[in-house]
N, C-alpha and C positions, 0 to 999 in steps of 0.2 A: 482919465483912467490912470491910477498909479502905475509906475513903471513895472512894479512887481506883478501886477495883474496882467499886464500885457505880455509878460514872459510866457504865460501859459496860453493866453487867448491867441497870441500871434507868435510868441517867443521872440516875437515879431512886434497883441493884445493883451569822564565823570559828568553826569548830567547837571544842567543848570537848574536853578530853583524852579519849581513848578507851582503855579497858583491854582487853587481849586475854588471856583466861585460859582454863583448862580447864573444861569442863562435866561434871558428874558425873551419871550416869544409872544407874538400877537397874530391871531388867526384872521384871515380875511376871506369870508365866503365868496364863492364865485357860482357860476351856473352848475346845474346838475349834469352829470355825465350820462353817457348812453346806458349804463347799467343801473342808473338810479342813484349812484353814490354822488356825494357832494364834492365838486371840484373846489379846492381851496388853496390859498397861499398862506404860509405861515412866515412871518418875519423873524429872522434869527439875528439878534442884536448882541454881539459879543461885548461882555463887560470889559472895560478898559479901552474901547475904541474911541477915537477922537470924533468930534462932532462938527469940525470945520469942513468946508468944501475940500474934496479930494481925500478926506479921511473916512473912517468907518470900517465896516465889516465886509470881508470878501469871502463868501462861502464857496468852496471848490469842489467838495466831494461828499457822497453819501454811500455808505457800505450797505451790504445786504442786511445787516443787523440793525440798521437805522443810525449807526454812529455817523456824526457829521465832522467834517475837517475843513479848515480854511485858515485865513489869517486876518488880522485887523491892523489898521494903521492908527497908532495912538496920537495923542495931542502933540507929541514931539516929532511926528512924521516917521516914526520907527515902526516897521512891520514885525508883528509877533504872531507866531503860529498858534492855532488852538485846535482842540478836538472836544467834541461834545457827546456825552452819553446821557440820555434822559435829560435831566435839568442841571447836569453838572458840566462845567467847562474847565478844561485843563489847558493852561497856556504852555507853549513850547518855545524855548529860546536856546538855539544851538550855541554852545560855548565858542564856536569858531566864528560866529557872525561878527562883522566889523561895522563900525559907524564912523562918521565924521569926515569923509573925504568927498562928499557930494554936497553941492550948494542947491537948495537950502540944506542945512545939516540934517543927516539921517534919511532924507527922501529916497524911498525905494530900497532902503537897506534893512537889515534884520533878518528874521527867519520866516520863510513862507512854506506852509504846509498845504499840500494839494490833494492827497489821496490816503485812504486807509482801508485795509481789508478786515478791520476789526481788532487785529492784534498788533499791526505795524503801521506806522504813519511815515510817509515819504514826503520829501520837499526839497528845498534848496535854500542857500544863504549866500550872501556876498561876502567874500573873504577880504583880507587886507590888501590884496592886489587889485581889487575891483572886479574880480572874476567870479563866476558862480561855482558853487560846489554842492553836489548832491548829498542828502543825508537820509538815514533811516532811523526811526526811534522805536525801539523794541524793549519791552520789560524795563523801562525806566533809563535806558542807555542809548546815547547817540552814537551812530557810526557814520563816518564820512566816506564817500566814494567818488571817483572821477573816471569818466570814460577814458581809455588809454590814449585816444587821439585828440582829446580835448585841448584847446589852447589854455594858457595860463595868464593871459593878460586881461586887462579891463574889458568887460562886455564879452568875454569868452568863457569857456568852462562848461560844466555839466548841470542840467536841470532835470530833476526827477518828478514826473508829473503824475504817475499812476502805479498802482500795485494790484495784482490780481489775487484771487483767493488762494493761490499756491505760493505766493511770495515773489512772483516775477515782476520786475520793475520795468517800466517803459518811460522814456523821456527824450530829451534833445540835448546834443552838445553842439558847441560852436568851436571850430578848430582855430588854429593860429592865423589862418587866412580869412577869417570871418565867415566861413561857410557853415551852414547848419547841416546836422546829420541826426537821424533818429537812432535810438539805441534800445537794446533790450538786455537786462542784467538778470541772470539766474544763478544765484549761489556764487557769486564772484566771477562769473563768466560773462564777458561782454560780447555782443554781436551788434554791428552797425546795421542800419536800415536806411536805404536810400531809394526814393521813387526814381525810375529810369528817366522820367521827363523833367526832373529837377535841374535847375541851373547850377553851375559850379563856380560862380563868382561870389564875392563878398556880399553878404545880405541875401544870398539865394540858398538853395538846398532843401532839405527835407527835415520836418519836425514830427515827432510822435507826441500826442497829448494823452493818450489813454490806451489801456489793454483791458479787455473785458474778460469775464470768467470762462468764456469759451475760446479765448485766444484771439479774437478780432482786434486788429490795431486801428486806431483812429489818429489822424494827423493831417498834414498839409505839406505841400511843396510850393516853392517859389521858382518859377521857370526863368529862363535866360532873359526874358523881357521884363522881369520884376513882377509878374502877375502871380497872385497866390491862388491855389487850388486846394480845396478840402477834399479828403478821401477816407475811406475805410478799406482795409486789406484783410482778406481771409482766403485761405486755401489756394494761394497762388494768384488771386485776382484782386484788381483795384476797382473800386466804385467811387466816382467823383460826385460831388454835391454842389449844386448852384440853386440857392433859393430863388424863386421867380421874382420875389419882392426885393432882392438885393441888388446893390450896385455890382457891376462885373468885378470878379475877383475879391469879393467882400463877404463870402460865406465861409464860416469856420466851424466845422464839426469838431466837438470837443470830447465826446465820449459816446459809447455804444454799450447796450446790455446784451444779455444772452438771447433775448427775444428779437434782436435786430432793430430795436429802437435807437435812433441816432439823435443826439441833442447837440446844441451849440449856439452860436449867434451869428448875426449878419448885420451889416450896415445898409440901411435903406436909402432911397434916393434923396431923403432930406438930411442924411448924415447921422441919423439916430441909430444907436445900437439896439437890436431886438434879439430876444431869445427865439429858438425854433426847435421843433421836434419833427423828425421825418419817420413816418412808419406807414406801412401798407402802401407804399409808393406815393405818399402825399406829404407835403410840407404844411405845418401849422405854426403860427406865431404864438409864442408864450411870453407875455409881457406881464410882470407884476403890476397891479393897478395903481401901486404907489410909486411906480418907476417913471416919473416925469422926465428924467434925464436918460432913460435907457434901461435895458434889462439884458442879462446873459444866463442861459441855462448851461451850467458847467459840468453836470454829471447826472446820470440816471442809473438807479440800481435795478437788480433783476426783477423786482416787484413793480417797476415802472414809476417809482417815486423819484422825483427830480430835485436837484439842489442848484442854486445859483445865487446871483446877486442883482441888485438894481441901484440906481442912482436917483435919489429923491429930488424934490424941487429945490432943495437948498444945496445940492451938489454933494451930499454925503452918501457914502455907500452902505447898503444894508444887505445882509444875506436873506435868502428865502428858501423854503421847502415847498414844493408844489405837489399836491395830490391829484392827479388827473381823473 
């Protein structure tokens, strides 16, 4: 998995020129659903994505209006954000993104977009210091922001993973001691979010991966023993998630919709990454049939349509949209 993809999965798993190009999709029918509709996966292959192992398209979000957002790794191992409406893809390159200080050159660097509410795209990029900086792209303009307590060194900083319908942003920052913290940003006001069971050492702490339209937070915490636990938080209460097919500490909820559907990924006993959905008190595995190397469900909109990515037999990443 590219380092940039791990940032969201685990954090742990003047505008630049914008290219407007066609988006290729291929539908893969699956079984019929309970309501008689056809379940299907649609592959979303970003134009410009590299085709070598470890490169490709990483789809991260789907808005209620169907807009898609993610990033791709090109043939030079540079990450480039993109947003898709209908058949049109727009590439996103934050002018502050740096390249050249990681070996191999560019690996895990560039612009990563994770979420859109239809009018604003949020994500992060790696700056000249090697640290992360959050960004929002609105009306053709990039704006950069940093959580007040974020560190400024390499592998520290601010990562914006989600934006709700009201423009509230959720994400994770890493402080100068290497501890992770969730944050919520609302019109320039930041609030930290920490699970009370999280550890306080380097590599430990709390991360937020999503905020839904009803205000539910999705995330994880790493306890003092180094074990990761996924959770959702709503109205003062935490709910933790452990898929029964997963290795201990390897269940990662990534997003929730306003109907209470939770999606994410887990690592099974063979070490393979699998997507999951949790609804009505039950876990179901969601793996793209082309995902010989694993699958992840990164987001679900309020209509229940899911977005994510898989790794094909050649080790290349491809995005998908799943209609359950």
